[in-house]
N, C-alpha and C positions, 0 to 999 in steps of 0.2 A: 503493500500499499504505500503510495506517495505522500509525503508530508502534507500536501494540499488536501488530501482526502481525510487527514485527521481532524477531530474535533479542535475548533479554534482555541479553546483553552489549553490545549496539549502542544500546539505548534510553538517551536521555540521563539520565533520572532514575535508572534502575538503575545506569548506569554512575557516576554521581555518588556513590551510596550505597555502591558496591563500592570505588571507586578514589579518590574525593575529587574536589573541583570543579576543581582545578588542571589536571586532564587534559582537561577538556572544551574544545572550540572555542567561540568566541564565539557561533556559530550554536546550538550545543547549550545553553549557558547560557541564551541568549534564549528558546529553545524551552521550556525548563522554566518560565520565567516566564510565557510567553504561554499555556502549558497545552494549547491546542487550535489548530488551524489554521482553514482556511476551506474550504469545498467545493472538492474536487479538489486541495487542498494541505495537507500536513501541517504541524504546528508548526514542524518542522526546515525545511521548504521555505520557509514564510513567513518565518521568522527570516532565512534566507540572502537572500531577496529584499530584506528590510528593511535589512539591512547593506550590500547593494549600492546600494540606492536612496539612503540617507543618507550613503554613504561610509565606514563603518566603525561600530564599537560606540560609541566616544565621541560622534561627531555625532548618533547616534540618541538616546542618554541625555540629551544636551544640548539636543535639539530642543524647540522652544516647543510649546505646546499645539496650535496651528493647523496646523503643519507634522506633528505626529505624528499627529493625528487625521485629517488629510487623506488618509492612506494607507488603502487598503482593508482592512478586517479590523481596524483599529484605533479604539478609541472613546475617550471621555472617561474612562470608568471605568478602562481599562487605562492611560491616561497619569497618572491620580490614583495608580494603584497603583505604577506606576514611580517617581513623584516621592517617594512614601512610602518605597520601598525604598532610593532614593538617600540620601534624609535620615536613614534609620536607619543606614545605612553610615557616613556622616559622624559622627553622634552616637556610634556604637560606636567609631570611631577617636578621637574626642576623649576619650571615657571611658577607654579603654586608655591614651592618653597621660597623662591627668591621674591615673591610678590608680598610676603608676610613682612611684618615690621621687623620681626628678629626670630632666631630659632627659638621656639617654645620649650624645647627639651630634646632629650636623646632619641625618643621614638621618631620625631619627624626626620632626624639625621638618619636613623636607621633606615627608615623606608627608602629615603633617597638613595643613600649608599647602596643598598641591596639591589635597586633598580639599575643602577650604574655599573656595578662591579661583579655581581654574583654570577652573571652569565657567562663572563669572560673565560676562555681556556688557558689564559696565561696570566702571570702575576703582574699586578699593576700597583704603583704606589701613587696615591692621590691626595690633594689637600682641598679643603674648604676654607678659603680665606675670608675673614670677617672683619668688619670694622668695629669701633668701641662699643657699638649697640648690639653686636653680634648678627648684624644684617650681613647677608652674603655679597661679598665682592666678586667672587669668582670660585668655580670649581674646576680644577686642573689635574690632569693625569700627568705626573712628572717623570716617573720611571717606570720602565717595563723590563720584565725578565725575571730573574731570581731576586727576590726582595730580601736583602739582609743589610746589616751594618756597612758592609763593604760596597754595596751597590747603589745606596741612597746617600747622596752627597749633601750634608747640612748646609754647606756654603751656597748651594743652588736654591735650596728651599728658602733660605733666609734672604737671598738676592730678590727672589720672586716676591716673598712677603713685602719687602721695602719698595718694590716697583709699584705694588698694588696699595701701598700705604695701609697695610692690614695692621689691626691691633691684636688678632688673635687667629690661630688656625685650628683645625680639626683635621688630624692625620688619618689615613685610611688605606688599607691594602686589602687585597683578596687572597684567599688560599683556594686555588682551583681543585685541590683534593677534597675539599669540603669540611675538612676539620678546622675550626675556627679558634682553637686554643692557642694563646700566645706562646711563642718559643722563647727560649732564652736569647736568641738572636733578636727577636722582635723587641724585648725588653731593652736590650743594649741599644739597639737602633733608636728606639723611643727616647731613652735618656740623652743620647747624643744629640738629637734634634732639639730637645727641650732646652739642653744646655746652650746649643748654638742660637737658637732664636731668643732666648732671654737676654742675650747680649745685645740684641738691637731692640729690646722692649716689645717683642711679641709673645704672648701667652700660648702655650699648647693646652687647649681646652680638653681634648680627648684624642685617643686613637682607637679606631674601630677596626676589627678584623673581620671580613665578611666571607662566610662559607656558607655551608648548609645550615638552615634554621635561622636563629636570632644572632645577628652580629654581636660580637664580644666587644665590650667597652673597657678599656684600660682604666677610665676613671672609676667606673663602677667596682672594678676589681682592686682598686687602691694601688694601681701600678703607676700612677702619675703623681 
């Protein structure tokens, strides 16, 4: 049976318009994006098969082009549309965060950093540069590759903070392995950065590690 033959209250698009997107299942949300199924399978059926094949919504959204387009019914155009939707979501979240008077707390920061860093297959060290009211001046990825005390240069972070006239920074990096627990190298790097930035009157408010689940805050762990 085609989705158009379903009762109106059960069709994903109509359900979203009537009750909002939060009540839809992952398969229903994905079906709306896919729009159509393939011969013999509705969009919802195809969406369920995709979620099963990739192991869930997040692995599907983070699949590379080759893996994504290797599944029957998906092509380069669909992959490009999906990447565009994901990037719009990230930019929307950044715009909302930057439009606020100031960061209201670590949860805002966690959501933003998760959206920007968790999907990356490589390690990235980034900074949120803030003014003296903790309004965001810029978010920048400064270093890529293996992130440790030897590969993150405090001088470069301090130089960029001075260029932006930042009063404070929030440090962040991701662990592509998924394990967000701070290592001894992470603690050493944070100490070196805090010391270097303090010499130019820039405070390090926090350092977040993004992995699976909830990003870890150094400030909450008492590591700053």
